[in-house]
C-alpha positions as CSV (number, residue, x, y, z in Angstrom):
1,X,-41.8,18.0,-66.8
2,X,-41.5,16.0,-63.6
3,X,-43.4,17.7,-60.7
4,X,-42.5,18.2,-57.1
5,X,-43.3,15.6,-54.5
6,X,-43.7,15.8,-50.8
7,X,-41.0,14.4,-48.5
8,X,-43.3,11.5,-47.6
9,X,-44.0,10.8,-51.3
10,X,-40.3,10.9,-52.0
11,X,-39.7,8.4,-49.2
12,X,-42.0,6.0,-51.0
13,X,-40.4,6.6,-54.3
14,X,-36.9,5.9,-52.8
15,X,-38.2,2.5,-51.6
16,X,-39.6,1.6,-55.0
17,X,-36.4,2.7,-56.7
18,X,-34.3,0.7,-54.3
19,X,-36.5,-2.4,-55.1
20,X,-35.5,-2.0,-58.8
21,X,-38.4,0.2,-59.8
22,X,-41.2,-2.1,-58.7
23,X,-42.6,-3.0,-55.4
24,X,-45.6,-4.7,-53.9
25,X,-47.6,-2.7,-51.4
26,X,-46.6,-5.2,-48.7
27,X,-42.9,-4.7,-49.5
28,X,-43.3,-1.0,-49.2
29,X,-44.9,-1.3,-45.8
30,X,-42.0,-3.7,-44.7
31,X,-39.4,-1.2,-45.9
32,X,-41.1,1.6,-44.1
33,X,-41.1,-0.5,-40.9
34,X,-37.4,-1.3,-41.3
35,X,-36.6,2.4,-41.3
36,X,-38.7,3.0,-38.2
37,X,-41.6,4.6,-40.1
38,X,-44.9,3.0,-39.0
39,X,-47.3,4.9,-41.2
40,X,-51.0,4.0,-41.2
41,X,-52.2,1.9,-44.2
42,X,-54.5,4.7,-45.4
43,X,-51.7,7.2,-45.3
44,X,-49.5,5.0,-47.5
45,X,-52.3,4.3,-49.9
46,X,-53.2,8.0,-50.2
47,X,-49.5,8.9,-50.9
48,X,-49.2,6.1,-53.5
49,X,-52.4,7.3,-55.2
50,X,-51.0,10.8,-55.3
51,X,-47.8,9.5,-56.9
52,X,-49.9,7.7,-59.5
53,X,-51.9,10.9,-60.2
54,X,-48.7,12.9,-60.5
55,X,-47.5,10.4,-63.2
56,X,-44.5,9.0,-61.2
57,X,-46.0,5.6,-60.6
58,X,-48.4,3.2,-62.2
59,X,-50.3,0.4,-60.5
60,X,-50.6,-3.2,-61.6
61,X,-53.0,-5.7,-59.9
62,X,-51.5,-9.1,-59.2
63,X,-54.4,-11.1,-58.0
64,X,-55.5,-9.1,-55.0
65,X,-52.2,-7.4,-54.5
66,X,-51.0,-4.0,-55.8
67,X,-47.6,-3.7,-57.4
68,X,-46.3,-0.1,-57.9
69,X,-44.0,0.6,-60.8
70,X,-41.9,3.7,-61.1
71,X,-42.5,5.5,-64.4
72,X,-39.7,8.0,-63.6
73,X,-36.2,6.8,-62.8
74,X,-34.4,8.1,-59.8
75,X,-31.8,9.7,-62.0
76,X,-34.4,11.5,-64.1
77,X,-36.2,12.8,-61.0
78,X,-32.9,14.0,-59.5
79,X,-32.0,15.8,-62.8
80,X,-35.4,17.4,-63.0
81,X,-35.3,18.6,-59.4
82,X,-31.7,19.9,-59.8
83,X,-32.8,21.8,-62.9
84,X,-35.7,23.3,-61.0
85,X,-33.4,24.4,-58.1
86,X,-30.8,25.8,-60.6
87,X,-33.5,27.8,-62.4
88,X,-35.2,29.0,-59.2
89,X,-32.2,30.0,-57.2
90,X,-29.4,30.6,-59.7
91,X,-31.3,31.6,-62.9
92,X,-29.9,28.6,-64.6
93,X,-26.3,29.4,-63.8
94,X,-24.6,26.1,-62.8
95,X,-21.4,27.9,-61.9
96,X,-23.3,29.9,-59.2
97,X,-24.5,26.6,-57.7
98,X,-21.0,25.1,-57.7
99,X,-19.5,28.2,-56.3
100,X,-21.9,28.1,-53.4
101,X,-21.1,24.4,-52.8
102,X,-17.4,25.2,-52.7
103,X,-17.6,28.5,-50.7
104,X,-19.9,26.9,-48.0
105,X,-17.7,23.8,-47.9
106,X,-20.5,21.5,-49.1
107,X,-18.1,20.2,-51.7
108,X,-15.0,18.6,-50.3
109,X,-11.6,18.6,-52.0
110,X,-12.1,14.9,-52.6
111,X,-15.5,15.6,-54.2
112,X,-13.8,18.2,-56.4
113,X,-11.1,15.8,-57.5
114,X,-13.7,13.1,-58.3
115,X,-15.7,15.5,-60.3
116,X,-12.6,16.7,-62.2
117,X,-11.8,13.1,-63.1
118,X,-15.4,12.5,-64.1
119,X,-15.4,15.7,-66.3
120,X,-12.0,14.8,-67.9
121,X,-13.1,11.2,-68.5
122,X,-16.2,12.2,-70.4
123,X,-18.5,11.5,-67.5
124,X,-18.8,7.8,-67.7
125,X,-19.0,6.9,-64.0
126,X,-22.4,8.4,-63.1
């Protein structure tokens, strides 16, 4: 089971996933700066260490530099979190979730049509 991560940890995971699943510490810091996040070095190192402890990342030493590799794909993380949400709020009832999305207009008519095509086509465009 893939555990929950904090918003800050997720921010780091998104950077690593966007880099193809691997990123050097320096690249992570650059990506944070590009998005206006100027976190302290110790904060980032602590968050990356937590992600390693939680089993989402592994660390490789390349000379004196650290490279972080995602053990969990973004799709697998999303699926696990969606399942957790579904179980927690809807007792595993996906229809209840979809009904809420439609009723609260979080799912547009275009989204619905795209999902219908996806469903009818066997789901190959994920």
